[in-house]
Structure formats: C-alpha cells, structure tokens
C-alpha positions in Angstrom: -88.3 45.2 -88.8 -88.8 42.5 -91.3 -86.9 39.4 -89.9 -86.2 38.1 -93.4 -84.9 41.3 -95.1 -83.9 43.3 -92.0 -85.7 46.3 -93.5 -88.2 48.5 -91.6 -91.8 47.6 -92.2 -93.9 50.4 -93.7 -97.6 50.1 -92.8 -99.6 52.2 -95.2 -102.7 52.4 -93.0 -100.6 54.2 -90.4 -99.4 56.9 -92.7 -101.5 60.0 -93.7 -100.5 62.7 -96.2 -102.2 66.1 -96.0 -101.4 68.5 -98.9 -102.8 71.0 -101.3 -103.2 69.8 -104.9 -101.3 72.4 -107.0 -103.6 71.9 -110.0 -107.0 72.2 -108.3 -106.0 73.9 -105.0 -108.0 71.3 -103.1 -106.7 70.3 -99.7 -106.6 66.5 -99.7 -105.8 63.8 -97.1 -104.8 60.4 -98.3 -103.9 57.2 -96.4 -104.9 55.9 -93.1 -107.7 53.6 -91.9 -111.2 54.1 -90.5 -109.9 55.5 -87.3 -107.7 58.0 -89.1 -110.7 59.0 -91.2 -112.7 59.7 -88.1 -109.9 61.9 -86.7 -109.7 63.8 -90.0 -113.4 64.4 -90.0 -113.8 65.4 -86.4 -110.7 67.4 -85.8 -110.0 68.9 -89.2 -113.4 69.3 -90.9 -112.5 66.9 -93.8 -115.2 65.1 -95.8 -115.0 61.7 -97.4 -115.1 61.4 -101.2 -114.8 58.4 -103.6 -111.7 58.2 -105.6 -110.7 56.0 -108.5 -109.5 53.1 -106.3 -110.4 54.1 -102.7 -111.8 56.9 -100.7 -110.0 60.1 -99.8 -110.7 63.1 -97.7 -110.7 66.8 -98.6 -111.7 70.1 -97.1 -114.8 71.9 -98.5 -113.8 74.3 -101.3 -115.8 77.1 -99.6 -113.7 76.9 -96.4 -111.5 80.0 -95.9 -107.7 79.5 -96.2 -106.9 80.3 -92.6 -109.6 77.8 -91.5 -108.1 75.2 -93.8 -104.7 75.8 -92.3 -106.1 75.5 -88.8 -108.0 72.3 -89.6 -105.1 70.6 -91.3 -102.7 71.4 -88.5 -105.2 70.3 -85.8 -105.9 67.0 -87.7 -102.2 66.4 -88.3 -101.3 66.6 -84.7 -104.3 64.7 -83.6 -103.2 61.9 -85.9 -99.7 62.1 -84.5 -101.1 61.8 -80.9 -103.1 58.8 -82.0 -99.9 57.1 -83.3 -100.1 57.8 -87.0 -97.2 59.0 -89.1 -98.2 62.1 -91.0 -96.9 64.5 -93.6 -98.4 67.9 -93.5 -97.7 70.3 -96.4 -95.7 73.2 -94.7 -97.9 75.8 -96.5 -100.9 74.3 -94.5 -99.2 74.3 -91.1 -100.2 77.2 -88.9 -97.3 76.5 -86.6 -94.7 76.8 -89.4 -92.5 79.7 -88.6 -91.8 82.5 -91.0 -88.4 83.2 -89.6 -87.1 79.7 -90.1 -87.0 78.6 -86.5 -88.5 75.2 -87.4 -86.6 73.4 -84.7 -88.3 75.4 -82.0 -91.7 74.8 -83.7 -90.9 71.1 -83.9 -90.0 70.9 -80.2 -93.3 72.6 -79.3 -95.2 70.2 -81.5 -93.5 67.2 -80.0 -94.4 68.5 -76.6 -98.0 69.0 -77.6 -98.2 65.5 -79.2 -96.7 63.9 -76.0 -99.2 65.9 -73.8 -102.1 64.8 -76.0 -100.9 61.2 -76.0 -100.7 61.2 -72.2 -104.2 62.6 -71.7 -106.0 59.8 -73.5 -109.2 60.4 -75.3 -112.4 62.5 -74.9 -112.9 66.0 -73.5 -109.4 66.2 -72.0 -107.7 65.4 -75.3 -110.0 67.9 -77.1 -109.0 70.6 -74.6 -105.3 69.9 -75.3 -105.8 70.1 -79.0 -107.9 73.2 -78.9 
C-alpha cells in the first residue's frame, strides 16, 4: 500500500499478460522483468523480439495450436509459482473447462501453484510443472 494515498501499489515488472493478438493470431507475452523472460523462454517456448519501445515475447508462428496452449499454460503457472501476477487468455489455457466448472479448475491450479512454490527450483520444480 502506498502510505500517502492508501492505494495498492501496482508493480508492472511483476505482471505478465499472455494473449493471442486477434489481428495477427500471434501468441504474445508482455510485461515482466528478466527473470520472467527466462521463465517464458524455458517453460513456454517463447522467443524474445524487439518492439517499438521495449522487448516482448511471442511463440513461433509454426508452433501447432495445442502446443501453443500447453506452452502458455505451463509458462503462466510457472510465473505464478515464481510470484508474478499473470493474465492468461482463456482460449490459451489447456486447463480451462468446457463445461464451465472454472472454480474446480481454479482450485486445482491454486493447488499446483502452491505445490510448485513449496518445491523451490530446479529438477523438482520441473517435475511438478510437467
């Protein structure tokens, strides 16, 4: 909280958005810092590209849609486990449910994020995220 205004502080480097651009159909990730970039690249298959004012990440255009969905979901939850706030486009989330039981999916994801957070880093974390 900001002591002067009493409003919550929003730290942009700790927020990552992963979405599909409706015009180009590219899967993009924006936001975060160098650590988030490493997570996107290692867990999701994202590559770094220069933008007009900063770098952004995107998935290769040749990647199959199901692999895109798996990569974005994995990256999103790895970011959550590392303490980042994320927005994942629901159309890219392999854990999104068709029948609308989003609360059950959310409970499961919260469980997985907590499990990953408790395991730390390295091979054990990779096994939890796999």
